[in-house]
C-alpha positions, -999 to 999 in steps of 0.1 A, spaced: -688 388 -476 -662 360 -469 -628 373 -461 -598 356 -477 -568 342 -460 -555 329 -494 -518 337 -499 -504 355 -529 -488 331 -553 -461 336 -580 -474 329 -615 -448 303 -622 -434 277 -597 -400 262 -600 -412 228 -589 -443 210 -582 -440 212 -544 -433 249 -547 -465 255 -566 -485 237 -539 -469 259 -511 -496 274 -490 -524 261 -512 -553 242 -497 -568 212 -512 -603 197 -512 -606 160 -518 -638 139 -524 -633 100 -524 -603 104 -501 -611 72 -483 -609 51 -515 -580 32 -530 -566 61 -551 -577 87 -526 -555 73 -499 -524 74 -522 -532 110 -531 -534 122 -496 -502 103 -486 -484 117 -516 -495 153 -509 -484 151 -474 -451 134 -482 -439 153 -513 -457 187 -511 -447 193 -475 -453 230 -476 -489 229 -488 -517 242 -466 -545 220 -453 -561 190 -470 -599 191 -466 -613 156 -469 -651 150 -475 -661 120 -455 -696 105 -453 -710 83 -426 -708 46 -437 -722 15 -421 -729 33 -388 -693 46 -386 -692 83 -383 -669 105 -404 -645 113 -376 -640 76 -367 -635 69 -405 -607 95 -407 -590 82 -377 -591 47 -391 -578 60 -424 -546 75 -410 -538 42 -392 -535 24 -426 -504 14 -444 -502 44 -468 -498 67 -438 -472 46 -418 -442 66 -431 -461 99 -423 -469 87 -388 -434 76 -381 -414 105 -397 -437 134 -401 -465 131 -376 -470 168 -375 -482 168 -411 -512 148 -402 -525 179 -385 -531 193 -420 -560 167 -426 -592 185 -420 -623 165 -417 -654 178 -437 -684 157 -429 -707 155 -460 -719 134 -489 -716 141 -526 -751 126 -533 -769 150 -510 -778 186 -520 -750 210 -513 -729 181 -502 -747 182 -469 -721 207 -457 -726 227 -425 -726 265 -430 -692 269 -412 -675 241 -433 -689 257 -465 -676 291 -455 -642 277 -447 -639 259 -480 -649 291 -498 -623 310 -479 -594 286 -482 -596 261 -511 -579 266 -544 -574 231 -556 -601 203 -559 -597 167 -566 -630 150 -573 -624 112 -571 -657 100 -553 -675 73 -575 -689 40 -573 -669 16 -596 -693 -13 -595 -702 -25 -630 -735 -40 -620 -749 -11 -601 -786 -3 -609 -787 27 -633 -805 49 -608 -779 43 -582 -750 48 -606 -764 81 -618 -771 93 -583 -735 86 -572 -714 92 -603 -733 118 -622 -755 138 -597 -727 135 -571 -703 152 -596 -728 179 -604 -731 187 -566 -693 190 -564 -692 213 -595 -718 235 -579 -697 239 -548 -665 245 -570 -683 273 -587 -687 290 -553 -649 288 -545 -636 323 -553 -600 312 -552 -603 280 -573 -573 276 -596 -576 239 -605 -603 213 -606 -593 177 -613 -621 152 -622 -611 115 -622 -629 96 -650 -618 63 -667 -604 55 -701 -633 30 -706 -660 56 -706 -664 55 -743 -659 18 -751 -674 20 -786 -642 39 -795 -613 15 -804 -589 44 -803 -595 69 -773 -580 103 -780 -573 128 -753 -603 149 -761 -640 154 -754 -665 128 -767 -700 142 -767 -728 121 -754 -759 113 -776 -781 123 -747 -778 152 -723 -768 142 -687 -797 163 -674 -822 143 -694 -808 110 -679 -809 125 -644 -845 135 -648 -855 102 -664 -841 80 -637 -854 102 -610 -890 100 -622 -892 64 -634 -900 35 -611 -873 10 -606 -889 -20 -624 -895 0 -657 -860 16 -654 -842 -17 -650 -861 -30 -680 -851 0 -701 -814 2 -688 -799 -17 -718 -816 8 -742 -807 39 -721 -770 31 -717 -767 31 -756 -745 1 -762 -721 8 -732 -710 -24 -714 -724 -13 -680 -739 15 -659 -704 25 -646 -690 34 -681 -723 50 -691 -725 74 -661 -688 82 -664 -694 94 -699 -724 115 -688 -702 130 -661 -675 140 -684 -700 158 -704 -711 177 -674 -674 187 -664 -668 197 -700 -694 224 -698 -688 237 -663 -667 267 -672 -640 260 -645 -603 255 -649 -605 218 -653 -584 187 -659 -602 154 -667 -580 125 -660 -588 91 -674 -568 63 -657 -569 28 -672 -571 -1 -649 -555 11 -617 -535 -16 -599 -510 -20 -570 -483 5 -564 -450 4 -581 -430 22 -555 -452 42 -530 -464 41 -503 -447 7 -504 -440 -16 -534 -471 -37 -542 -495 -19 -519 -532 -26 -527 -562 -27 -504 -590 -42 -524 -599 -71 -547 -613 -52 -576 -604 -61 -612 -571 -79 -618 -564 -82 -581 -594 -103 -575 -586 -124 -605 -551 -130 -593 -561 -139 -558 -588 -162 -570 -564 -180 -594 -537 -181 -567 -559 -198 -542 -570 -223 -568 -607 -214 -570 -605 -196 -604 -593 -221 -631 -609 -207 -662 -618 -173 -676 -630 -159 -710 -601 -139 -721 -581 -132 -753 -546 -136 -738 -531 -122 -770 -546 -88 -762 -528 -62 -743 -540 -53 -709 -537 -16 -701 -528 -10 -664 -513 17 -644 -499 14 -609 -518 36 -585 -488 57 -574 -480 67 -610 -516 76 -616 -516 98 -584 -483 115 -594 -498 124 -628 -530 138 -611 -509 160 -587 -488 173 -616 -519 178 -639 -535 200 -612 -504 222 -612 -506 224 -650 -542 235 -648 -534 261 -622 -505 276 -642 -521 276 -677 -558 283 -665 -572 268 -697 -606 280 -710 -616 244 -719 -608 213 -700 -576 193 -706 -581 157 -711 -554 133 -702 -553 95 -704 -534 80 -676 -523 48 -692 -495 25 -700 -478 35 -733 -471 13 -763 -434 14 -755 -438 -10 -727 -469 -32 -733 -481 -62 -713 -504 -90 -726 -529 -108 -707 -510 -140 -714 -478 -126 -698 -497 -112 -668 -514 -145 -661 -484 -167 -666 -461 -145 -646 -487 -141 -618 -490 -178 -616 -453 -182 -613 -450 -160 -584 -483 -172 -568 -466 -206 -567 -433 -192 -554 -450 -172 -527 -484 -189 -521 -513 -174 -503 -527 -189 -471 -560 -207 -472 -553 -225 -505 -583 -245 -517 -564 -262 -545 -532 -260 -565 -531 -229 -588 -538 -238 -624 -562 -233 -653 -560 -210 -682 -578 -184 -703 -599 -192 -735 -619 -173 -760 -643 -203 -767 -674 -197 -747 -687 -233 -748 -652 -246 -737 -651 -219 -708 -685 -230 -695 -676 -267 -697 -646 -259 -675 -667 -239 -652 -689 -269 -646 -661 -294 -644 -636 -273 -623 -656 -248 -605 -690 -261 -597 -688 -298 -595 -658 -296 -570 -676 -268 -550 -707 -289 -545 -687 -320 -536 -666 -301 -511 -695 -283 -496 -713 -316 -491 -681 -328 -471 -682 -296 -452 -719 -301 -442 -711 -337 -432 -684 -323 -408 -710 -300 -392 -697 -268 -407 -713 -242 -429 -709 -247 -466 -694 -217 -486 -677 -228 -517 -707 -229 -540 -716 -194 -530 -680 -183 -536 -680 -199 -571 -713 -182 -581 -697 -149 -570 -666 -157 -591 -685 -168 -622 -706 -136 -619 -675 -115 -616 -660 -132 -647 -691 -124 -666 -690 -88 -657 -653 -83 -669 -654 -105 -700 -662 -75 -721 -628 -60 -711 -608 -93 -713 -618 -102 -749 -612 -68 -765 -584 -43 -769 -583 -6 -771 -556 19 -780 -554 48 -755 -534 79 -766 -513 91 -737 -492 119 -754 -502 145 -727 -490 123 -699 -456 118 -716 -454 156 -722 -464 163 -686 -435 141 -674 -411 158 -698 -420 192 -685 -408 184 -650 -374 192 -638 -350 163 -631 -358 162 -593 -396 162 -599 -392 135 -625 -379 112 -597 -403 125 -570 -433 124 -591 -425 94 -613 -450 85 -640 -430 70 -669 -445 36 -673 -415 26 -696 -394 23 -665 -416 -7 -652 -401 -41 -652 -433 -62 -655 -416 -93 -640 -405 -74 -610 -438 -56 -608 -458 -89 -608 -436 -102 -580 -443 -69 -559 -481 -72 -568 -483 -108 -555 -464 -101 -523 -484 -69 -519 -518 -85 -523 -507 -112 -499 -496 -88 -472 -518 -58 -475 -550 -70 -491 -553 -105 -475 -533 -97 -443 -512 -128 -448 -480 -123 -426 -447 -131 -443 -442 -156 -415 -469 -178 -429 -450 -185 -461 -433 -218 -449 -466 -233 -439 -483 -221 -472 -455 -237 -492 -460 -270 -474 -497 -270 -481 -490 -261 -517 -467 -292 -521 -495 -315 -507 -519 -299 -532 -494 -303 -560 -495 -341 -555 -532 -342 -550 -538 -323 -581 -516 -348 -601 -534 -377 -585 -568 -364 -595 -556 -355 -631 -541 -391 -635 -572 -406 -620 -595 -387 -642 -574 -394 -673 -575 -431 -666 -612 -430 -659 -618 -412 -692 -596 -437 -713 -615 -466 -696 -648 -450 -705 -638 -445 -742 -624 -480 -744 -655 -495 -729 -676 -475 -753 -657 -487 -784 -652 -523 -772 -682 -533 -751 -677 -563 -730 -698 -595 -739 -718 -609 -711 -718 -647 -705 -752 -661 -715 -768 -691 -696 -764 -714 -727 -726 -706 -727 -725 -714 -691 -741 -748 -696 -717 -756 -725 -686 -748 -705 -700 -768 -676 -703 -802 -696 
């Protein structure tokens, strides 16, 4: 029998940090975007917690130990390294893989988790929308089932937090904070994709996902169904679109080009000039630090209340501080011009439209034709062309997200608001999650600067040169616009009033 070193806890904690005192945490997905912020925040604000066990798999021939060492050298951990380096000793590597039976844990690691862990944050997932169904089920659904099986073997487990998404039931225009049953059992889908060959499965995917926009949303819905029935003390958190930080670890921190970040960078560099989007619709985003604060506090709530059924919580921006696609695009463009990226390909411009034909006309005129023309010049200079390939990737990305940019949903977030109100004044500041406090204009400025510095690695010292290039491109953009306008007017005029050629007879008459 495994002996327990788990400390005795008081039933009610006076603060969030106090509740975490002495508790050991197990995290999957800790090397991802949200996972990094979670680890940082636990180390910073729950200074008396026990150890943080991080499941890390080998990736691209980089072993788990090397990945963990690289992780702690990243920006989110700079403050920890400089001010509290001793806290990094609380990070305990657990080599493993959620997609492998029993997480591929060693006997010693499994026994240690069983002996020590009382809080689990399951964040590991593949967020690609175009992932083949078999792979999406393997990572998102089967992976969660493996983590649940481990959690059931943790005798001291008090709180299990599963990170889902608000977009897991896209057929619902209003998403409540409750369970939505799937029409098919997850076990049936797991068995189906396991025993069906890839060619047949790919052909059947549209029917199997039952109207969901992509395999990611479908597998997240299946996974919620699994977690709902697990019998553990569970919180199911549904973040909306998770974007750059509002305050922590630094304002505007983001480390990937997923979702709005990729759109913003593409538009800011001048390569994205049109997209299918209803800019009157509201876009529901939540800064990563606010989402993580809510997760940490939700885990405490689960631990204190020990609910018999999962508590569902939508981590979203409320209707008291909405932001539209139009405002986000225009404000982002404003700051992308004020603080331009390096490596600009053209002056930032373009707009959104809901007219599919008009969108694809602009794709041809402003994306593909310039890309082919410039790639031809690049080949002539002896270099390797790349713009056509980039434009095809951009157009494919736009097609993947148009489902979300042309529709609007209402996400109830009463529980997130209640969670915030339950905190004492000190914790409200430390674990801020009130999206009403966000100034979207200020946030977009932070987002642009953050994506520039942390995502693209553009040093602030490059700004003067980038602004100079932007001025050149501004005049070049106007020159092309004026030239194309004149050419168009000339073409129309020539079509309406065709020139009369001079015949041989007329020549002879004039010659007499």
